[in-house]
VOGU-3710 file (C-alpha; in Angstrom, 3 decimals, decimal comma):
1> mslsetlspa> 39,365/33,641/0,412  37,379/30,605/-0,957  35,887/27,877/1,108  38,364/25,354/-0,219  41,369/27,480/0,880  40,130/27,510/4,524  40,145/23,785/4,704  43,094/21,933/5,937  45,100/19,800/3,487  43,642/16,692/4,985
11> rraearrlra> 40,138/17,944/4,314  40,893/19,160/0,887  42,402/15,671/0,047  39,172/14,096/1,527  36,885/16,427/-0,777  38,919/15,530/-3,804  38,699/11,865/-3,085  34,922/12,108/-2,559  34,376/14,018/-5,755  36,372/11,422/-7,683
21> nlarlvaarl> 34,459/8,775/-6,084  31,287/10,560/-7,274  32,592/11,020/-10,760  33,365/7,136/-10,929  30,001/6,427/-9,893  28,341/8,796/-12,382  30,500/7,200/-15,244  29,591/3,671/-14,258  25,908/4,477/-14,038  26,039/6,315/-17,506
31> fqavvvaliv> 27,869/3,250/-18,873  25,226/1,085/-17,441  22,544/3,115/-18,915  23,919/2,647/-22,433  24,246/-1,139/-21,924  20,686/-1,300/-20,701  19,206/0,693/-23,478  21,003/-1,504/-26,119  19,878/-4,785/-24,502  16,312/-3,791/-23,747
41> givgfammqa> 15,974/-2,426/-27,434  17,250/-5,553/-28,995  15,740/-8,095/-26,689  12,450/-6,193/-26,840  12,304/-5,902/-30,615  13,507/-9,707/-30,883  10,683/-10,822/-28,666  8,015/-8,789/-30,658  9,378/-10,184/-33,841  9,117/-13,779/-32,276
51> lpgdaayria> 5,445/-13,457/-31,518  3,102/-15,655/-33,761  0,652/-14,074/-36,004  0,527/-11,352/-38,418  1,557/-8,025/-36,805  -0,066/-5,788/-39,388  -3,447/-7,623/-39,077  -3,259/-7,160/-35,359  -2,425/-3,514/-35,634  -4,894/-2,836/-37,979
61> agrygydmvd> -7,534/-4,535/-35,724  -6,403/-2,187/-32,802  -6,967/0,760/-35,066  -10,311/-0,142/-36,777  -11,797/-2,872/-34,749  -11,774/-6,744/-35,613  -15,173/-6,568/-37,433  -13,452/-3,926/-39,952  -10,286/-5,661/-40,687  -9,586/-7,358/-44,122
71> aasaeavraq> -6,421/-8,241/-45,962  -6,449/-4,942/-47,860  -6,482/-2,972/-44,616  -3,623/-5,122/-43,242  -1,584/-4,659/-46,294  -2,048/-0,948/-46,083  -1,024/-0,803/-42,612  2,046/-3,024/-43,329  3,212/-0,581/-46,202  2,324/2,489/-43,966
81> lgldrpawqa> 4,395/1,382/-41,040  7,316/-0,289/-42,890  6,564/-3,770/-41,374  7,670/-5,167/-44,694  11,227/-4,119/-44,295  13,941/-6,497/-42,913  14,169/-6,917/-39,249  17,628/-5,657/-38,881  16,945/-2,527/-40,808  13,927/-1,763/-38,621
91> lllwighalt> 16,098/-2,250/-35,467  18,931/0,032/-36,773  16,299/2,548/-37,652  14,755/2,526/-34,062  18,310/2,787/-32,410  19,103/5,559/-34,585  15,934/7,546/-33,683  16,286/6,637/-29,912  19,829/8,256/-29,909  18,010/11,468/-30,613
101> fdlgqsfvsg> 15,390/10,809/-27,927  12,717/9,985/-30,480  10,818/6,914/-29,638  8,565/7,048/-32,633  4,809/7,035/-32,744  2,469/4,283/-31,463  1,362/2,085/-34,295  -2,156/2,100/-33,011  -3,058/5,482/-31,667  -0,272/7,379/-33,750
111> apvlsevghq> 0,681/9,384/-30,685  4,256/10,138/-29,731  5,625/7,125/-27,893  7,373/9,302/-25,170  4,349/11,438/-24,271  2,125/8,314/-23,952  4,770/6,481/-21,745  5,243/9,588/-19,634  1,593/9,882/-19,014  1,099/6,343/-18,101
121> lghsvelala> 4,220/6,251/-15,949  2,982/9,154/-13,951  0,088/7,135/-12,860  2,151/4,215/-11,992  4,713/6,458/-10,028  1,848/7,891/-8,030  0,604/4,298/-7,131  4,089/3,167/-6,258  4,732/6,227/-4,006  1,452/5,465/-2,140
131> svlvalvvav> 2,251/1,740/-1,712  5,679/2,677/-0,339  4,104/4,942/2,080  1,759/2,091/3,250  4,623/-0,331/3,490  6,662/2,140/5,848  3,764/2,921/7,977  3,249/-0,702/8,456  6,847/-2,076/8,389  8,853/0,450/10,264
141> plgtyaglhp> 7,174/0,457/13,548  6,671/-3,505/13,555  10,107/-4,293/12,228  11,719/-1,761/14,912  9,654/-3,371/17,825  10,518/-6,790/16,696  14,211/-5,960/16,269  14,286/-4,500/19,868  12,797/-7,779/21,156  14,423/-10,447/18,941
151> gglfdriasg> 13,084/-14,027/19,622  10,137/-12,734/21,686  6,567/-13,659/21,122  5,770/-10,432/18,995  8,873/-11,308/16,746  7,544/-14,728/16,121  4,159/-13,705/15,273  5,287/-10,833/13,256  7,758/-13,308/11,275  4,878/-15,824/10,740
161> galvlratpt> 2,489/-13,112/9,537  5,210/-11,825/7,095  5,684/-15,282/5,705  2,160/-15,774/5,219  1,602/-12,441/3,418  4,693/-12,940/1,296  3,673/-16,286/0,109  -0,071/-15,069/-0,782  -0,040/-14,233/-4,602  -0,756/-10,409/-4,989
171> fliavllili> -4,035/-10,845/-7,009  -5,357/-12,916/-4,193  -4,658/-10,005/-1,828  -6,431/-7,693/-4,246  -9,506/-9,931/-4,427  -9,792/-10,357/-0,788  -9,437/-6,572/-0,159  -12,188/-5,999/-2,798  -14,434/-8,476/-1,149  -13,863/-7,156/2,387
181> vavelglapa> -13,282/-3,449/1,929  -15,110/-2,575/-1,036  -18,107/-4,992/-1,256  -18,733/-5,736/2,490  -17,767/-2,657/4,234  -18,157/-0,186/1,375  -15,186/1,931/2,526  -13,461/2,366/-0,892  -14,367/1,712/-4,610  -13,403/-1,494/-6,129
191> sghghgshfi> -11,809/0,114/-9,237  -11,100/3,156/-11,203  -8,985/6,263/-11,264  -9,350/9,979/-10,824  -10,215/10,288/-7,099  -8,094/9,982/-3,901  -10,289/7,218/-2,804  -9,217/5,012/-5,663  -5,727/4,769/-4,231  -6,832/2,710/-1,201
201> lpaltlglal> -7,265/-0,692/-2,505  -4,247/-0,889/-4,981  -1,857/0,821/-2,526  -2,994/-1,540/0,118  -2,382/-4,365/-2,030  0,941/-3,375/-3,279  2,048/-1,851/0,261  1,127/-4,899/2,318  3,112/-7,202/-0,053  5,889/-4,975/0,160
211> asvlsrvvrn> 5,748/-4,544/4,047  5,834/-8,243/4,622  9,667/-8,424/3,625  10,425/-4,849/4,526  9,459/-5,473/8,122  11,923/-8,335/8,366  14,659/-6,051/6,815  14,033/-3,341/9,164  13,837/-6,047/12,182  17,373/-7,427/11,180
221> avveavssea> 18,990/-4,124/10,613  17,721/-2,761/14,126  19,094/-6,108/15,671  22,333/-5,394/14,079  22,243/-1,811/15,078  21,438/-2,169/18,770  24,180/-4,942/19,043  26,889/-2,448/18,081  29,243/-1,114/20,705  28,137/2,493/20,205
231> frfarqkglp> 24,646/1,511/20,982  25,584/-0,453/23,915  27,857/2,334/25,251  25,214/4,990/24,682  22,766/2,810/26,922  25,500/2,506/29,659  25,812/6,156/29,750  22,171/6,385/30,702  20,806/7,578/27,387  17,059/6,868/27,028
241> lsvalrrhal> 16,184/4,092/24,527  14,677/6,515/22,181  17,680/8,866/22,185  20,190/6,121/21,824  18,179/4,630/18,838  18,039/7,940/17,114  21,560/8,899/17,697  23,346/5,405/17,222  20,871/2,852/15,719  18,487/4,269/13,067
251> rnaavpvity> 21,241/5,869/10,731  23,107/2,563/10,659  19,924/0,693/10,056  18,709/3,071/7,461  21,246/1,987/4,816  19,887/-1,599/4,111  16,357/-0,495/4,575  16,733/2,234/1,940  18,593/-0,107/-0,344  15,861/-2,758/-0,306
261> lgvqtallle> 13,042/-0,198/-0,467  14,706/1,540/-3,607  14,993/-1,710/-5,464  11,534/-2,732/-4,450  10,203/0,532/-5,689  11,887/-0,036/-9,152  10,144/-3,545/-9,077  6,902/-1,942/-8,086  6,971/0,290/-11,342  7,756/-2,614/-13,506
271> gvvvvesvfs> 5,739/-5,486/-12,018  2,392/-3,877/-11,241  0,654/-5,314/-14,303  -1,737/-7,628/-12,306  -2,776/-5,060/-9,713  -3,311/-2,338/-12,480  -5,491/-4,701/-14,439  -7,404/-5,873/-11,523  -8,219/-2,204/-10,451  -8,394/-0,697/-13,696
281> wpgighalth> -5,520/1,604/-13,028  -4,344/3,399/-16,050  -0,632/2,829/-15,502  2,341/1,595/-17,364  1,887/-2,081/-16,608  -1,742/-2,045/-17,900  -0,727/-0,195/-21,030  2,252/-2,398/-21,650  -0,106/-5,544/-21,587  -2,460/-3,870/-24,287
291> aiferdipmv> 0,750/-2,754/-26,388  1,875/-6,465/-26,534  -1,450/-7,813/-27,283  -1,879/-5,083/-29,976  1,694/-5,723/-31,368  2,451/-1,934/-30,851  6,201/-2,399/-31,278  7,334/1,175/-30,643  5,274/1,402/-27,462  6,615/-1,895/-26,161
301> qgtalvlglg> 10,205/-0,943/-26,867  9,774/2,687/-25,554  7,993/1,461/-22,394  10,779/-1,172/-21,860  13,562/1,309/-22,245  12,077/4,049/-19,972  11,595/1,344/-17,407  15,126/0,109/-17,790  16,679/3,585/-17,620  14,466/4,257/-14,676
311> fvllsflidi> 15,955/1,465/-12,921  19,387/2,809/-13,518  18,419/6,180/-12,268  16,962/4,928/-9,090  19,828/2,749/-8,436  22,131/5,781/-8,797  19,892/7,833/-6,301  19,962/4,937/-3,809  23,807/4,851/-4,057  23,955/8,655/-3,376
321> tcrfidprla> 21,613/8,453/-0,520  23,351/5,520/1,371  26,694/7,237/0,854  25,229/10,459/2,360  23,923/8,558/5,262  27,075/6,434/5,610  30,019/8,342/4,211  32,058/4,972/4,751  30,442/3,501/1,780  32,329/6,017/-0,394
331> e> 35,781/4,726/0,595
//
């Protein structure tokens, strides 16, 4: 006898409903991925075409150096890469290749775009995960304590500190950390990649910026959770605070925290251009900046496409996680 046959009719109906909801969610995300791919490809291509200057000359300069570029080399690059074909034809050609998961080759290096983007994205993912870890270590205890004592002195100080930190530009946080931690104290290298110590300053920069708002999200979620009837009843029964929090508060508080953290993780991957440039981190943001400057159209389009689809994937994982934590969201 199978497992489904041992379930009651109500349980089987509930399982069918959950599978149907999951199928609808997957179909919606797949449709969203197709729309995102089309929009990102078209908009990215149009923006690169709208940039001033001669793309062939800029690409030739990226290949051979500005001192070695002349009109003949620019024309050779133009003919080789097909930059003289109509824009609509080049766009349709790129879309056709993208449908077969071929993002082309870099105009500058000649390497496959997919492998280049994968290599650079790996470094950015490592930095983003380290930054999220820093944010969790800082924000969860501070936000939880503030949520258990709303309106108190600690809550007001934490709110003011989060506001100041949030209003401070990321590059200024990076510079201050370099001056204090690297220059004055000598506790970490100011830039570079390849050693564990190189994670310290960029992860602190992004992690502190993320923790400023995450601590407030945790605080508000805890305030709402401890004001629920289930939590108050648990405390009236005599359960210790830590047990009541674990059983009746943290699970409900986790949904908005995970949602915010997931969205911010995607933004970290897409918006670390300044931090990667300051700390010479070989990530996707740093590479995208150089690709735009060098007019490397396949690299720009491929990078934007991967980031857009990554955001859709991360949103799907957030939905699944939140529905697992709180099955009521699947209704």
